[in-house]
N, C-alpha and C positions, 0 to 999 in steps of 0.2 A: 845605489839605485833603490834597493828595498827600504833604506832609512827615508827617502824623498817619498816614497809611496806611503809609508805610515804617517808622515808628517801631513799629507794632504787632508785626510779627513778633519783634523782637529783645526788646521789652518781655514779650510773652509767654512766649517761650522761658523766659527768666530767672526769671519768675515761677512757671512750671510746676516748674523745678529747685528753686526755693526753697521750695515747697509739698511736695516731696517730703521736704525737710529735716527737717520736723515728723514725718513718719511714719518717717524713717531713724532719728532720735533715739529714738524709742520701740521701734523693732524691733531696732536695733543691738546686739550684744553687747559686752561690756567688750573694750576693745582696749589691751592694756598696752604693745605695741610702740610706740615713737615715730614720729610722723607722717613719712612718707616723700612728697617732693614732686617734682613736674617743673620746679621753679624753684630757683635761678636758673641762667642760662646758656642756651646753643643747645642741649644734648642734655636728653633725658627721663631719667627714672629707670626702673628694672626694675618695682618692686612696682606692684601694682594696690589700688585701694581695697578694702576688705574688703565682703562682702557688706551691704546694708541701711545702709552707711555713706556719708555725703555730706562731701566735701572741697572747701574753697573757697581758690583761691590767686590773690593779687591782686598786680599790679605797680603800687606806688605812689610815684613813677610810674616809667615806662619812657621813657628819655630817648635819642634819637637826633641826633647833631650831625655835620654834614657841611660843611666850609668849603672853597672853591676856586673860581677863576676869579672873584673879586670878588663871590662870592655867598654869603651865610651862611645854612644851612638848619638848623632846630631842630623837632624834633617831639616832643611830650610826650604819653604816653597812659596811661590808667588801663585796665590790662589785666586782663581777668577769666577764670580757668578754673575752672569746676565740674566736679567728678568724681564719679560714685555708682555703687558696687560692686554687680554683679549676681550674681556668682559669686566664687570664690576666685581666679579668674584672668581674669575679664572686667569691664570698666567701660565705662560711658558717659561722654562727655565733651562739655562745651558751653564755648565760649570765644569773645572778642570784645574788641577794643579798644572798651571801652564809651564812652569819650570821648577824642578826640584833638585837640590844639591843635597848629597847624603856623605856624611863623613864619619868613618868608624877607626876608632884608635885602639889598638889592643898590642900589648906586649912592645911598647916602643915603637911600633909600626904603624902609620897611617893610611888609609885607603879612601879616596873619594870618587864619587861618581854624579852624573847629572842627566838629566834628561826631562820629557814632559810626561805627564800621566794621562790615565783614561778620562774620557769625556761623560759626564754624567747629563743625560737628557731627561726633564721632567716637566712637571706642572704643580701647581699649588690651587687647590679648590677651597675657597672658604664657604664652608656650610651655613653656619648661622652665627649671629653676633650674642655678644653678652646680654643677657636680659635677667635680673634678678639673680637667682642661685645658678641659673643656665648659664655655662661658659660659652665664649666664643670657640668655634671648631674650626678646623681646618685639615684636609688631607694632603700629602705630599708625595705622590707616586714617582718613581724615577727608575731608570735603566741606566747602568755604567756600562759604556761601550768600549771594549777593550782595543783602543786605537794607540796607547800608549807606548813608548819605547820599551825594549828589553830591560828588565829590571825594575821597570815602573808601572807595569801593566799587570793585570789579573790575568790576563790571557783568555778569559771567556768572560761573558756578561755576568753582571751582578745586578740583583733585582732589589730594590727597597721600596718599603711603605713607612711613612712617619705619619703619625697623628697629633697634633697638638691642639691644646686646650688651655684658654686665659681666662681668669676672673679679674674684673676691676675690684679690687677691694675698698678703696677710697680714692680721692682725688688723686693722690700721691702715689699710692702703693698699688701693685698688681702682683699676681700669682700665676704662673705658667707650669704646665706639665706635658712631657712628650713621652709617647709609646711607640717604638719603631721596631721593624723587623727588617733583616737582611738576609738575603739567600746568595751565598758566593758559591764559586768553585774551589776544590781542592782536588789533591791527587786521586783520591779514589771515590770521587762524585762530587757531591756539595754539602755545605754546611749551612747552619742557621745562627743568626747572632740576632739578640734582643737588647734593645737600649730602653732603659727608663730613666729620666732626669725631671727635676724640678727646678724652677727659678723663682725668686723673689726680686722684683725691681722697684725702684723707688725715683721719682723725679727729685733732683736736688733743688736748694733754694734757688739757684739762677735756673729759669726756664729752659733753657739750652743745654744744661747739663742732666744727665741721668746715671744711675749706677745699678748694679745687681749682682747677687751671688746665687751661685748655682751648684747642685750636687747630681750626679749621673753614675749609673751602674750598667756595666755591658757585661752580658751573658752569652757565652759561646760555646758550641760544641766543635769548633775547629780543632781538628787533630794536633797536639803539641801545644796548645793555647788554653789559657786559663780565663777566668772572669776578671774583669778590671772595674775600677771604680775611681772617680774624680771628684774633687771638690775645688771651687774657684769663683771667680768674679771679674767684673770688668767695669769700665766708664764709657760712656759715649757723649760727644759734644756736636751739637748743630752750628756747622758754620754758617749755614744759611739754611732756608727749608729745602734746599735741593742738594745739600753737601752736609756730610757726616764724617768725623774722624773717631776711631774707637781704639781702646786698649784693653786686653784682655790677659788673663792667666789661668791655668788649671794646674792643680797638683794631683798626680797620681797617689792612691792611697794603699796600693796592693804592690807586692813584689813584681807581678807581671804587668803592670800598668807602666806607660811611660811616665818617667819621674816629673817631668813638667811639660805642658803646652802654652806657649805664648803667642800672642796675636797683636800686630798692629794692622789698623784697617783703614780704608777711605771708600767712601760709597757716594756716589753721584745718580741724580735723576735728570733724564732729558726730557 
């Protein structure tokens, strides 16, 4: 009974967003511009989803690998992000690791667990567009609501604020920067975590293909945790104006960083 009650919030939230999709499909104007997504990678994009348009972005899968001290850890998740445009500069966002399987191998023994994670509810507000030396700017506030299963939930709310900036360097090149802050729960109160990341992106000779490289640094005061950093990249391909596939990887650079982050994604706009 308890498990069913905990499943209700996440199921209800995603059903409500999918119900909006049918309305959005009927109301949405034609959108000739190619889809712009917040995946892959650690950073976000600047553009918001257009009014009455619904966009679904899936990590299928997202994989974390960490090996050290005789213990091998692997986490494989189906990560979903649903975005719905309210105005030209504002969108609502709903995201979650819908399903996660963890596998820990140590001393010849293997332990596995699986479940769904907490739900992130937020928004993206596009503040200004790139003009000369001024970058495009966007704010992405969110709250992670603790509705996940035991072992896959923080237990208490997590608050986040991410700020994105983007510069159009040339027709084919762009640069992005992210500064983010997270406030989360720990045993003796709450902790803070700061993320700083940069990205250099380029359109490839085929207009449907693009690639990027990124670097990120995460500073935390969580008890028992240390700062971490990553270096990685990825590619995106437009199957159509409304459908994108992507592939990405990030390599952890410090002993306390996960060794590898991998992602394969599918994004669709309705």
